[in-house]
N, C-alpha and C positions, 0 to 999 in steps of 0.2 A: 504493500500500500504506500509506504513511504517512498519507494522507488518511483512509483507512478506519479506521485505528487511532484517530486523533484523533476521528473522527466517532462511533465506538461508545463510546469512553471518555467523550465528552461526553454522549452519550445515557444512558449508565449513571449518570453523575453527576446528570443532570437527574431521572431517575426516582427515584434514591436520595434526592435532596433533596426531591422532591415527596412521596415516601412518608414521609420523616421529618417533613415539615411537616404531613402529615395526622395523624401520631401526636401531634405537639405541639399541634395545634389541638384534638384530642380530649382531651388531658390537661392543657391550659393551666390550667383552673380549679382542678383538684386540685393541680397543681404550684405554683400561686400560694398554696396553703394552707400550703406548707412554706417558701416563699421569698418574698422581696420581688418584686413584680410587675416584670418587666423585658421589654425588647424580645425577648430570646431566646425567652421563653415565649409572648409575646403577638402577635408579628408574624403567625404562622400563623392564630390565632383571629380576628385583626382582619379579614383578608381573607375567611376562610371564613364567619365569622358574618354579615358584611354581605352577602356573596353569597347565603347561605342566606336571609336576610331578604327579599332581592329576589325569589327564586324562590317563597318561602312566600307572599308577598302575592298572587302570581298565582293561588293556589289558594283564596283567601278568597272566600266567597259574600257579595257586598255586600248582597244583599236579605234575608238570613236573620236572624232574631232568636230568642233563647232566652227565651220568656215565663216560664220557671220561675224565672228570676233577675231580680229587680226592684231598681232603685236608687232609694232615697229620698234625694234629693240635697240637700245643703247648698249650694244654688246662689246665684248673685249676687242673684236676686230675693228668696230667703228671707232672706239677710243684710240686704238693704235693708229689708224689711218687719218682720222680727223684731228686728233689731239685730245689731251685730257679734259675732263669736264670741270667747269661749265664751258660749253661752246659759245661762240659769239651768236647772237640772236639772228644774225644774217643767215647762218646755217639753219636755224629753226624755221625762219621764214621760207628758205629754200625747200625745206621738208614739207611745210604746209602747201606750198605751190605744187610740189610733186604729187602729194596725195590728192590735191584738187584735180590735177590732170588725170590721175588714175581713177577718179570717180568716187572717192571715199565719201561716205554720208556723214559720219560723225567722227571727230578726232578728239580724244580725251588725253590730256597731258598729265601724266603722273610726275610732273616737274613743277617746282615753284618758280615763279617769276616775280620775286618780291623786291628786287632792287634794280634801279635803272643801270643800263650798261654804259660805261664810259667809253667815248669814242672821239677820235680826232677828226674824223671825216665830217663833212657838212651834214650828210644824211645820217641821222641817228639809227642804230640797229633796232632800237625799240620802236621807232616809227615804221621801219620796214616790216617788223613783225606784226605790228598793229594793222598795217595796210594789208598784209597777207591774210590776217584773220578776217578782215572785212570783205576782202575779195572772195575768200572761201565761202563766207556766209551770205554772199550776194544772192545765192540760191536759197530761198527761205526754207528748203527742206534739209539744208546742211547746217551743221553746228560745230563750234569749237568749245571744249570744256577746259577750264583752268581750275586748279585746286587751291584751297586754303585750309587752315587747321583750326580746330576747336579744342577747348579743354573744359573739364567739369567746373561748374561754378561752385566754389566752396563757401563763400560768404557774400553778404550784400555789398561789401566794400570792394570796389573794382579799381585795380591799378590801371589807370588810363594811359600810362606810358606803354603798357604791355598789351592791353586788351581794348577793343572798341566798347564804349559805353552802350552804344546801340548798334544794331545791324547797319552796315554801310548801305548807302543808297543803291549801289550796284546790285545788291542782293534782293531788293524789295520785289523785283520782277519774278523771283523764284520762290516766293512764299507759297507753301502748299496749303490747299484747302484742308480745313480741320473741322471735325465734328467731335465734340467732347462733352462729357457730363460736367456739371458744375463742380469745381474743385478737383477735377481729374487732370493732372498734368504729368508729363515725363520730366526727368531730371533736366535742369537748366545747364546750358553751356555758354562759354564766352568765346568770342572770335579773336584769335591772336593777330596782332598787327604785323609781327615780324615776317610772316610768310604770305600775307595777303597780296594779290597781284598788284603791280604798279598801276597807277591811274590810267595811263595810256592804253594798257591792255585790258584793264577792268572795264573801261568805257568803250571797248570795241565790239559791244553787243555779244560777247561770248557768254556761255554758261559758266557759272562759278559755283563750286560745291566743295563741301568739306571732305577730308580724305583720311583723317587719323583713325586708327583702330587700336584697341587695347587687347593685349593677350589675356588668356585665362590665367588663373592662379599658378598653373604649372608651366607657364611660359609659351603655351601653344595657342595659335590664333584660330579660334573656332567661331567667334561671333563678329559680325560685321555691323558697323554703325550705319543704319539706314537713314535715320532722320536725326536732326538736332534741334532741341528747343532753345531758341535764343530770344529771351525777353517775351515769352509767350507766343512767339511765331515759330513755325516749323519749317526747316530748310532741308532740302534733299542732300543726300551724300553723293559722292563722286559716282558710284555705281548706279544709284537711283536716278540721277540726272541723265547719265548715259543711256539707261534703259528708256526713260521717258522720251528723250530726243530721238532715239533710234526707232522705238516702237510706235511713237505718237500717242502713247497712253497718257491719260490724265489721272494720276493717282490721288487718293484722298486719305488723310490721316483720320482714324477713328479711335477714340478713347472713351468707350461707353462706361467704364468704371475705373477705379484706382487699381484694379487687379488685371485689367485686360486692355491691350492696345494693339491695333493692327493697321496695316496699309492696305487699302482697298484698290486692287488692280483689276484689269480686265481678265487676268488669268486666275484670279482668286485672291484670298486674303493672306497677307504676309504678316505674321504675328511678330511683335517686337516686345522687348522687355523694358524695364524702367529707364534704362540708358538709351532707349531708341535703337537697340541692336537686335539683329536676327541671327539665328544660327545658320551657318552655311551648309547647304547640301552640295558636297563637292562633286564636281564633274571630272576633275583630274588636274594634273600638273602642267608643266610647260609644253609637254608633247601632245596635249589635247587641243592646242590652238595653233593655227598657222602663224609662223614667226618669220619676219624678214628683218635682217640687220639694216640699220639706217645707212651705213656705207653702201650696201648693195642697192638701196633705193636711190641714193645720189648717183651711182654709176649707171643706172638704167636710163634709157631714153624716155622722153615725156610721153611717147606713144607706145611704150613697151607693152605688147599684148599680154605677156605673163603677169606683169604688175597690175595691168587693168583687170585681169581675171581675179587676182588675189584681192584687190582693194575695192573694186567697183561696188557701190551700195553697201559697203561694210562699215561696221563700227571699229575704228582703229584706236588702239591704245598705244601711247608713246610712253615707254618706261624703261628702266634699267634692268638688264639681266647680267651685267658685269659683276664678277665676283668681288671686286674691290670697291664697289659703289655703296656698300653698307645698306642695301635695300633688300635684304634677304629675311624671310620669315620662317619661323618654325611652325609648320602646319601638319595636320593629320596625314596629308598625302605626300609631303616632302619636307624634311627638317630644314632644308635650305632653299625654300621656294622664293623666287623673286616676288616682291610685294605686289607688282602690277598684276600677276596671275591671280592673286587673291581677289582683286577687284573684278577680273574677268570671270572668275567662277561665280561671283555674286550676280553679275549681269546675266550669265547663262541661266542661272537658277530662276531669275525673274522672267526671262524670255520664255523659258519652258513652262513656267507656272508650277515648278516642282518645289512648292513651299513646305516647310515643316508644319505639321499640325500644331495646334495650341499645346502649350505645356500642360494645361489641365487635362487634355485628352490623353497625352502620353503618360502622364502620372496615373490616370485612371487605369489604363491598360497595364502599366507596370505593377500596380497593386493587385490587379486581377491575376496576373502571372505569378506574382509573389504568393498570394493566398492559395491559388490553384496548385502550384508546384509543391508548396509546403504541406498542404492538406493531403496531396496524393502520396508523398513519401511517408507521412505519418500513418496513413491508412495501410500502406504496404507493410510497415514495421509492426503493425498489430498482429500479423501472422507469426512473427517471431522466427523467421527463417533468415539466417545471416547471409546466405548466398543470394537469395532473392532480393534482400535489402541492398546488397552491394551492386547487383545488376540494375536494380530499379533506380538507384540514385543517379547513376551515370546515364541511364536511358532518359530519365526525366530532364536532366540538365542538357543532354544533347538535343532533345526534342525542343526545349525552350530556345536554345541557341539557334537551331535551324529555322524555327518559326519566326523568330525576331529578325534574323539576318536576311532571309529571303522572302518574307512577306511584309513585315511591318516597316523595316527600314526603307525599302523601295517606295512605300506609300507615305513617307515623310514622318514616321513616328520616331521620336527620340526616347525610346523606352530605356529605363534604368535596369538593365538585365543583370548587371554584376551582383547587386544585392538580392535579386531573385534567386540566382544560382547560389549565392552565399547562404541564403536562408535554407535552401534544400540541403546543401552539403552540411551545414551546421546542425540542422535538426537531426540528420543521420548521425553525425559525429557525436552530438550530445548524448544520444541514446546509446550509442555503441561504447563510448568511453565514460560512462557515468561513474565508474569507479574513481575518477579523479575527484569526485565529490567527497569520497572518504578521506583522501589525502588532505583535503582542505578543511575537514571537519574540526581538527584540533585548532587550526588557525582561527576559525570562526568562534570557537569556544573562548579562546584568549581575547578575541575582539569583544565578545559579549561581557567578559569579566571586566575589562578595562573601561567599557562604556559606562559602567556604574560610577566611575570616578572622573572620567574625562568627557568632554563634549563629543558626540559621535563624529562631527566633522574633523576634529583633531585626530581621533583614532583612525579614521579612514585615511587621512593624509599621512599619518605616520606609517600605516601599513603599506601604503603605496610608495612612500619615500623614507625608508629606514634611516637614511643618512641624516634626517632631521633630528634624530634622537641624540642630540649633542648640545652643548652650550652655544649660545650665539643668537643673533637676531637680525632682523631686516627692517628697513623703513617701509611702511605701508600706510596708505590713507584708509582709515577705518572709521566706523561710527561707534563711539563708546557709550556705555549704558551704566548708570548708577541708580539704585533704588534703595529706599530706607523706609522702615515702618515708623510712623509718627508716634511720639510719646511711648516708645517701647518700654522704657524704664517703668513708667506708671502701669503699663499692662502687666509686666513681669511681676510687679509687687502684688498683684491681685490673684496670681495663679501659682499653683504648686509647680515644682520642676517638671513633673510628668505632664501636667496640663499645658505648661508653656511649650514643652517639646512637641506635644501633639499639635498645638495650634501653629507653631512655627513650621513644622514639617508639612502640614497641609497647605499652608500659604506658599512656602517655597516650592512645593511640588507643582502647584498651579503656575507659578511664575516661570519655573524652569521648563515645564512642558510647553508653555506658550513661546518661550524663547526659542526652543528647538524647532517648533512648528514653523517659525518664521526665519529659520536658517541662521540663527544667532549662535555664538560661541560663549559658553560659560567660562568666566575667568575664575571667580572665587566667591564664597560666601564669607561675610565678615559679620558674625552674629546675626542681627536682623537685616543686614544690608546685603545686596547682591551686586556684583560687578560682572559685566559682560561686554561683548562687542560684536559687530558685524563686519565682514570683509577680511577676516583672518581666522585660521591659517590659510584657508583657500579663498581665492577671489570670489566676490559676489557682486554681480551687476546691480546697481541701484541699491547699495546696502543701506543708505540713509533712509530710503523709502521703506525697506523691510523693518528697520529699527523703529520708525515711527508707527508703522502698522502693528508691530508686535507690542509696543508699549501701550497703544490705545486698546488692544485686545486684553492686556493685563488689567487695565482699569475697568473694562467691561465685565471681566470675570470676577473681580473682587467682591461685588455684592452677593454672588452666590456662595462664596466662602464665608462671608459675614453672616449670611442667613443660617448657615450651619452653626456658626459660633453662637448666634443668638439663641438658637434652639437648645444648645448645650449650656447656656448661661455664662458664656465667656465674653470678655470685652471684644468690641469690634476693632478691626484693623483699618488703619488709614495709611496710605503711603504716598511718597513723592518720588518722581522719576526725572532724571536729568539726562539729556542726550547732547552729544557734541561730535562733530565730524572734523577730522584733521589727521595729519601725519603723526604716527607713533612708531616707537620701536617695539616690534613684536618678535617673539621667539622663546626658546627655552632659557629661562633665567634661574640661577641658583648656584649650587656647588657642583663639583664633578660627580658627587655621589647622589645627591638629591636635587632635582630641579623640576620646574613646572613651566608650562607654556603660558605666557602672560604678556601684557602690554604695558609700556612705560612711556612717559613723555608729558610735555606741558599740556597737550590736548586732553590727556586723561585727567589732569588736575582741573581743567576747566569744566569737564563733565561732572566731576564731583562737586564743584562749586555750584553748578546749575541745579543739581539735586538738592543741595542744602538751602537754596533760595526758594524752593517750592513753598516752604512754610511761610516765608516772609511775604510772598505774593499771593498766598492762598490758592495755589493751583496744585494739580496732581501731576501734570506733565509739562516740563519746562525744557525747551530746546534752543540751541544757539542759531544764529543766522547762517552759520556754515552748514548746519544740518539741513535747514530749510532750503537754502540755495542749491544744495547738492541733489535735491529731488527734482527730476525733470518736470517741466510745467504741466505736462499732460497727467502725470501721476499726483501732482500737488492738488489736483481737483478732487481727490478722494478725501481730503482733510479740510478742516476748518481751523485757520490759524488766527490768533489774536496777539497783536504786539503788546508785550508786557512792559518793556523798558529798554533803555539803552544804558548799560551798566559797565562799571569798572570793578571787577571782583578783586578780592585781596590777592596780591602777588602779580596782578596784571596791570600794565600801563595803558593799553589800548582799550577803548570802549567796544563792547559787543552788544548788538541788538539781540534781545531774547524774545521768544514767542511761547505762548500757551497753545497747545493743541487740544481742541475741544473733543471730548469723547461723546458718544451717542446719548449718554444720560445727563450731559451738562445742561444747565438751565438756559444757556444761550445758544444751544446748537441750532435752533430753528429761528432765532431772532436776528435775521440778516440785517434788518434796518437798524437795530440797536448796535450791532457790530460795526456797521458802516459809519454810524454817527461817532462811535468810539474812536475808530481809526482816523476819522476826520479831525476830531478834537485832539488826538494825540499828535498829529502833524502841526496843529495850532500851538500845542504845548512846546514842541521842538522849535517852532518859529517864534517863541516868546510872546505869543498872543494869549496871555494867561487869562485875561478876563473873559474872552470869548470861549476859550476851552473850558473854563470853570463852569459856565452856564450849562454847557452840554453834559459835562461829567455830573453835575448836580442833578440834572433831570434824569439821567440814567441811574444815578444812585437812588433817587426817589422811587423809580420804577422797579429797580432790582436791588433792594437794600442788602441782600445777602451777598452781593458780589463785591469782593474785597478790592478788585482793581479799580472799579468806578469810584469807590470811597477814597482809595489811596491817591488817585490822580486828582480828585477834587481838592483834597487837602494840599497836595503839592502845588497846584495852581494858586490856591489861596495864600500859601506861604510866600510864593514868588511874587504875588501881587504886592504884598507888604514889603518884602525884602528881595529885590530883583537879584538874579544870579550875576556872577562876575562877567566882565566884558567878553572873556574868551570861552564862555560856557558853550559846550557842544551838545547840550541836551542830555548828558549822561549823569547817572547817579553812582556815587562811589560807595561800595560796601566795605566797611572797615574790618569786619570779622568774617570768618568762614561760615 
């Protein structure tokens, strides 16, 4: 029976982990847009992406070429014959004229023309190039495309020496039509000035589009930037503009929700992520497109029939294939693929309408394959035949591999097969090698023993990292917690030692359980006081939020403890809690023989001072401005804060603003108008408008006579009206004692 319990618990964990990993691999690129790239987000995509690359390459037709897309290559031969890059723009103008003679329809330059060319001749090479562009485009069906670059917008402050504050006028003709739900936008980008085409070329009626791409976390280019949101306007990428000019399609951006965005084309819907990127369905490498060296183009006659056959009515890309040009990309089809071929693959994908299905659809199929394969192997293992199990596990994995590679991938699905196969193999391995559970049994027993004395997070961290069992510490930003039972001496005098122990244990159990439920770490008990913190020894995102949430929960649970004490005839407990967020030294402190994991530092002391001030201000939960400010704005909405004071505590020179956090049972929790009046009056107080503030505090005190803050602030204003504060008064109150 115990074997079955462990077997199915393990299988459940494996399937849950695999399903979660599928989600992470689907969301990794969007998640990394909000956070620093980390192993947590990238481990799943690392395995899934590389495994997808392997299966995808099996479906590539090695003998197929797309003759519609031609590469005019800046190759090694051309560099040798013409000279090192950059060439004079007279040569580029000559190339454009040649391609015009050969009948090219669209010419897309993967080359920046961001600086004017210096020349001694009367006729500027830039003017010659601009004239060649206009001559080429004199036929309205023909178009030149020039690139620029964009970068992600990280803040509202724009360095106007580096970026355009607004989209340049030359781009306004290329704004894409967009249909979007209110509040639904993709990530914003900024246009770099340093590589934007010079004015004479930008004004030559050419297409202008952004060209920069960002590799995945493992350094491989799989996603292509299709559109860029610049100031709420959407602009096409290099490949998107090339596709539109060549096909005549008029694409539309659709963002029906914050989770979904796609480009509507006549071939279908091209789904994009938050960055405006789409995953590429690869057609192939350099050998899948006709390629002609630019030197060979220059050497051919203007009426060369072979050149006309190659270029007539074609979309021509001009880019580098030379090894020393530093324009090589690590891609699934070639680890040193010229960057221009990356763009050509994207255009081919759009021309063919072979778009990836939505990530939601791929994720759904992935989960079906995960659950189906796992359920099948578990069902087979119920028969208890080891040979059948062995054959079945590889048959199931092979079947899923074949189904995905030759059915789903050709249809544009990006299924997460790695963790589907991982789940099947792991479920089999878990059941087959369950005896490893026995070898870990003793370790779990030790863990259970030590968990009675140490916080579970510390035990888990020490088991994972035994090297931490030594003296020493590290600097970490944490949220510290101090609590104390009010008038504990008076309570202890009314109880026998046994009764006092009973009451204190019941109270501390509630406090500690609540602490652990909210991911806190217990430091120590000091009589009726408790010291704890969030964010160590293991990192915790938004630890200030969890600290406040846990402290509020402790206050909410105290009445139920007091109800028990009242029934038993014991005194009621009241407590004060102080929270502060800041850098502390955390680690194992003590002697070489006996030490404990604890935190030290000035911010710990401030937390203790805030707890001791609870009695003075008549509150149960007192937090510093550092704790409040560390909580993200969207999470602050869960709490109601009231400014208590701006104080200088004993041992501190700088004033700190402190706040009361109102719990659900607080008499002001629903009095939003009274709280707003209080905050307004408090600002008057800081601005030394004591008479006006006094009237508001007085009216609030009359309405809520039990509220100590209203009364205290009323008396403070009254005192300052009679004896004004010194000229350099900053609104703070200095506490002389602890």
